C-alpha positions as CSV (number, residue, x, y, z in Angstrom):
1,M,15.7,94.9,-2.1
2,A,11.9,94.4,-2.0
3,E,12.1,91.3,-4.2
4,T,14.9,89.8,-2.1
5,S,12.9,90.2,1.1
6,I,9.8,88.7,-0.5
7,D,11.8,85.6,-1.7
8,A,13.3,85.2,1.7
9,A,9.9,85.4,3.3
10,A,8.5,82.9,0.8
11,A,11.3,80.4,1.4
12,P,10.4,77.5,3.7
13,P,12.3,77.2,7.0
14,P,15.2,74.7,7.0
15,S,13.2,72.1,9.0
16,R,10.4,72.2,6.4
17,F,12.9,71.9,3.6
18,L,14.5,68.8,5.2
19,Y,11.1,67.3,5.7
20,N,10.1,67.8,2.1
21,L,13.5,66.3,1.0
22,F,12.9,63.3,3.2
23,R,9.3,62.8,1.8
24,R,10.5,63.0,-1.8
25,N,10.6,59.5,-3.4
26,L,10.0,58.0,0.1
27,S,9.0,54.6,-1.2
28,A,12.2,54.3,-3.2
29,K,14.3,55.3,-0.2
30,V,12.5,52.7,2.0
31,A,13.1,50.0,-0.6
32,A,16.8,50.9,-0.8
33,T,17.3,50.8,3.0
34,P,18.3,47.1,3.3
35,M,20.8,47.5,0.5
36,V,22.3,50.6,2.1
37,A,22.4,48.9,5.5
38,T,24.2,45.9,3.9
39,V,26.8,48.1,2.3
40,L,27.5,50.0,5.5
41,V,27.6,47.0,7.8
42,V,29.1,44.3,5.6
43,F,31.4,46.1,3.2
44,V,32.3,49.3,5.0
45,G,32.2,47.8,8.5
46,C,34.2,44.7,7.5
47,T,36.7,46.8,5.6
48,L,37.4,49.0,8.7
49,W,37.6,45.9,10.9
50,T,40.2,44.4,8.5
51,V,42.3,47.5,8.5
52,Y,42.2,47.9,12.3
53,Y,43.2,44.3,13.1
54,S,46.0,44.4,10.5
55,F,47.8,46.6,13.1
56,T,47.4,44.0,15.9
57,N,49.3,40.8,16.7
58,S,46.1,38.7,16.3
59,R,46.9,35.0,15.8
60,A,44.1,32.4,15.5
61,L,41.5,34.9,17.0
62,P,41.4,38.7,16.8
63,T,43.0,40.6,19.7
64,G,43.3,44.2,20.5
65,D,47.1,44.2,21.1
66,F,48.3,47.1,18.9
67,V,51.7,46.6,17.2
68,G,51.7,49.4,14.7
69,F,53.2,48.6,11.3
70,A,55.0,45.4,12.5
71,Q,52.7,43.1,10.5
72,Y,53.4,45.2,7.3
73,E,57.2,45.1,8.0
74,R,57.0,41.4,8.3
75,L,54.8,41.1,5.3
76,F,57.2,43.0,2.9
77,A,60.2,41.1,4.4
78,A,58.7,37.7,3.6
79,R,60.1,36.1,0.4
80,R,56.8,34.3,-0.3
81,W,54.9,37.6,-0.3
82,N,57.4,39.3,-2.5
83,V,57.3,36.4,-5.0
84,S,53.5,36.4,-5.0
85,V,53.5,40.2,-5.8
86,R,55.9,39.8,-8.6
87,N,53.9,36.9,-10.0
88,L,50.7,38.9,-9.8
89,L,52.3,41.9,-11.6
90,L,53.6,39.7,-14.4
91,F,50.3,37.8,-14.6
92,G,48.3,41.0,-14.4
93,V,50.1,42.8,-17.2
94,L,49.9,39.9,-19.6
95,S,46.3,39.0,-18.7
96,L,45.1,42.6,-19.0
97,V,46.8,43.5,-22.2
98,L,46.1,40.2,-24.0
99,S,42.5,39.9,-22.9
100,M,41.7,43.5,-23.9
101,T,43.5,43.1,-27.3
102,I,42.1,39.7,-28.2
103,G,38.7,40.6,-26.9
104,F,38.6,43.8,-29.0
105,L,39.8,42.0,-32.2
106,L,37.2,39.3,-31.8
107,A,34.5,41.9,-31.2
108,V,35.6,43.7,-34.4
109,L,35.4,40.4,-36.3
110,M,31.9,39.7,-35.0
111,D,30.8,43.2,-35.7
112,Q,31.2,42.5,-39.4
113,K,27.7,40.9,-39.4
114,I,29.2,37.4,-40.0
115,R,27.2,34.3,-40.3
116,L,26.6,32.2,-37.1
117,E,27.3,35.3,-35.0
118,N,24.9,34.2,-32.2
119,T,26.6,30.7,-32.1
120,L,30.1,32.2,-32.0
121,R,29.1,34.7,-29.2
122,T,27.7,31.8,-27.2
123,I,30.9,29.8,-27.7
124,F,33.1,32.7,-26.7
125,L,31.1,33.4,-23.6
126,Y,30.7,29.8,-22.5
127,P,34.0,29.5,-20.7
128,F,33.1,32.6,-18.5
129,A,30.0,30.7,-17.4
130,L,32.3,28.1,-15.8
131,S,33.8,28.7,-12.4
132,A,37.5,29.4,-12.1
133,I,37.9,26.1,-10.2
134,V,36.5,24.2,-13.2
135,T,38.6,26.1,-15.6
136,G,41.7,25.4,-13.5
137,L,40.9,21.6,-13.4
138,V,40.3,21.5,-17.1
139,W,43.6,23.1,-17.9
140,Q,45.4,21.0,-15.3
141,W,44.3,17.9,-17.3
142,I,45.4,19.5,-20.6
143,M,48.8,20.6,-19.3
144,N,49.6,17.6,-17.2
145,P,52.8,16.2,-18.7
146,T,51.8,12.5,-18.1
147,L,48.1,12.7,-19.1
148,G,47.4,15.8,-21.2
149,L,48.5,17.4,-24.5
150,Q,52.2,16.4,-24.2
151,T,51.5,12.7,-23.9
152,T,48.8,12.8,-26.6
153,L,51.0,14.4,-29.2
154,R,53.9,12.1,-28.4
155,N,51.7,9.1,-28.8
156,L,50.7,10.5,-32.3
157,G,54.4,10.6,-33.3
158,W,55.7,13.9,-32.1
159,E,58.0,12.3,-29.5
160,S,60.1,15.5,-29.0
161,F,57.0,17.7,-28.2
162,T,57.2,19.2,-24.7
163,F,54.4,21.0,-22.8
164,D,55.2,20.8,-19.1
165,W,54.6,24.4,-18.2
166,I,52.7,23.6,-14.9
167,T,55.8,21.8,-13.6
168,N,58.3,24.3,-14.9
169,T,59.1,27.2,-12.5
170,D,60.0,29.5,-15.4
171,M,56.8,28.9,-17.4
172,V,54.1,28.2,-14.8
173,I,52.9,31.8,-14.8
174,Y,52.4,31.7,-18.5
175,A,50.3,28.5,-18.1
176,L,48.1,30.5,-15.7
177,V,47.8,33.3,-18.3
178,I,46.6,30.9,-21.0
179,A,44.0,29.4,-18.7
180,D,42.8,32.8,-17.6
181,L,42.6,34.1,-21.2
182,W,40.4,31.1,-22.1
183,H,38.2,31.9,-19.1
184,K,37.5,35.6,-19.5
185,T,38.4,36.7,-23.0
186,G,34.9,35.9,-24.2
187,F,33.4,38.2,-21.5
188,V,35.7,41.0,-22.7
189,T,34.6,40.3,-26.3
190,V,30.9,40.6,-25.4
191,L,31.5,44.0,-23.6
192,M,33.6,45.3,-26.5
193,L,30.9,44.1,-29.0
194,A,28.3,46.0,-27.1
195,G,30.4,49.1,-27.3
196,L,31.0,48.7,-31.0
197,R,27.3,48.3,-31.6
198,S,26.6,51.6,-29.9
199,I,28.6,53.5,-32.5
200,D,26.2,55.2,-35.0
201,D,26.4,53.9,-38.6
202,E,26.6,57.5,-39.8
203,I,30.1,57.7,-38.4
204,W,31.2,54.8,-40.5
205,K,29.6,56.3,-43.6
206,A,31.3,59.7,-43.0
207,A,34.7,58.0,-42.5
208,R,34.3,56.1,-45.8
209,V,33.3,59.4,-47.6
210,D,36.4,61.1,-46.2
211,G,38.6,58.2,-47.3
212,I,39.8,57.3,-43.8
213,P,41.3,53.8,-43.6
214,T,39.4,51.3,-41.5
215,W,42.2,50.8,-39.1
216,R,42.6,54.6,-38.6
217,T,38.8,54.8,-38.0
218,Y,39.0,52.3,-35.2
219,L,42.1,54.0,-33.6
220,S,41.1,57.6,-33.9
221,I,37.3,57.6,-33.8
222,V,35.8,54.3,-32.5
223,L,38.1,53.6,-29.5
224,P,37.7,57.2,-28.1
225,M,34.0,56.8,-28.4
226,M,34.1,53.5,-26.5
227,R,35.9,55.1,-23.6
228,G,33.2,54.2,-21.1
229,V,33.1,50.6,-22.1
230,I,36.9,50.3,-22.1
231,I,37.3,51.8,-18.7
232,T,34.5,49.7,-17.2
233,T,36.1,46.6,-18.7
234,L,39.5,47.6,-17.3
235,V,38.1,48.0,-13.8
236,I,36.3,44.6,-13.9
237,V,39.3,42.7,-15.3
238,G,41.8,44.6,-13.1
239,S,39.9,43.9,-9.9
240,A,39.6,40.2,-10.8
241,I,43.3,40.0,-11.4
242,V,44.0,41.4,-7.9
243,R,41.7,38.8,-6.4
244,L,43.2,35.9,-8.3
245,Y,42.9,32.7,-6.2
246,D,40.6,30.0,-7.4
247,L,42.4,29.4,-10.7
248,V,45.8,29.2,-9.0
249,V,44.6,26.7,-6.4
250,A,42.9,24.4,-9.0
251,L,45.7,24.6,-11.6
252,T,49.0,24.7,-9.7
253,D,48.2,25.2,-6.0
254,G,51.0,27.8,-6.0
255,G,53.6,25.4,-7.2
256,P,56.0,24.2,-8.2
257,G,57.4,25.4,-4.9
258,I,56.1,29.0,-4.7
259,A,56.6,29.7,-8.3
260,S,53.0,30.6,-8.9
261,E,52.1,31.9,-5.5
262,V,49.7,35.0,-5.5
263,P,48.7,37.4,-2.7
264,A,45.2,36.1,-2.3
265,K,46.5,32.5,-1.6
266,Y,49.1,34.0,0.8
267,V,46.3,35.7,2.7
268,I,44.0,32.6,2.8
269,N,46.8,30.3,3.9
270,Y,47.9,32.6,6.8
271,M,44.3,33.2,7.8
272,F,43.2,29.5,8.0
273,S,46.3,27.3,7.9
274,G,49.0,29.5,9.4
275,G,46.8,30.8,12.3
276,N,48.2,34.3,11.9
277,L,45.2,36.6,11.4
278,G,47.1,39.9,11.7
279,Q,49.5,38.9,8.9
280,A,46.6,37.8,6.7
281,L,44.7,41.0,7.3
282,A,47.8,43.1,6.5
283,G,48.1,41.3,3.2
284,S,44.4,41.7,2.5
285,T,44.6,45.5,3.3
286,I,47.4,45.8,0.7
287,M,45.2,44.0,-1.8
288,L,42.3,46.4,-1.0
289,A,44.6,49.3,-1.7
290,A,45.5,47.7,-5.1
291,V,41.8,47.4,-6.0
292,L,41.3,51.0,-5.1
293,V,44.0,51.9,-7.6
294,F,41.6,50.7,-10.3
295,L,38.3,51.9,-8.7
296,I,39.2,55.5,-7.7
297,P,40.3,56.7,-11.1
298,W,37.3,55.0,-12.7
299,A,35.0,56.8,-10.2
300,I,36.6,60.1,-10.8
301,I,36.3,59.8,-14.6
302,E,32.8,58.5,-14.6
303,F,31.2,60.7,-12.0
304,R,33.0,64.0,-12.5
305,P,30.8,66.9,-13.6
306,K,30.4,67.1,-17.4
307,K,31.6,70.2,-19.0
308,E,29.0,72.3,-20.7
309,R,29.6,73.0,-24.3
């Protein structure tokens, strides 16, 4: 009892505690103030603005006429939006699985201390340094049936060769996947290589001593130890897939017809060309929710309290 009363008397009052907390690392807090203000005003504020006006009948300019879920009902009833969502799902699954798989295999190859590793790493990463617009234009030239690979090989004697995917409604999504893989697989490779290089050599030595096959070592030991790198890569790649726009505009412009339409292009077209701000903001709110599907699980996994052993 006496000790408790002494501790209570020695404890600073709440106002003093808050003052000391405010003074702690004051210079760092002052330096971070512009960034925090930017996040609150630009990101959080604009996000709330977007969600609010998606429930209005705003046309060319935002208005306060609340219409409830009417914009969302119209959105999900629109054939163009539904086609764009299906396209994005197919594109996203193929792009995510193939980029992660190819990137990991290339990282494993480069982790074998091969010659010219720095040169190969630069070559793999170079496409990612180009913008998606440039990537789309390059692959548009390559896939153009009258100018690109098809005509070149036919002139060389393969007259039956056909590669007209960007004009084929059934194959145009796969053309986008090829261009996207060329653009970002090198970036995934570099991230995976960094994860592989963080694995202690003693683990490999212990696996060899125990007679564990190499492939089993990667599946059972290395990949679980790379959990942080893999999750971060999935979040980066997944959020980029949801925001897919530049590559589509440069490579196919959503065509032929609406065969390669994606949600981001739908939103941009309604916002600037269609003059229907409410419909565009409803679409962008759905895209935000899709991005949160990737971000929230990542944040829970990364920032949850670590269990003490």
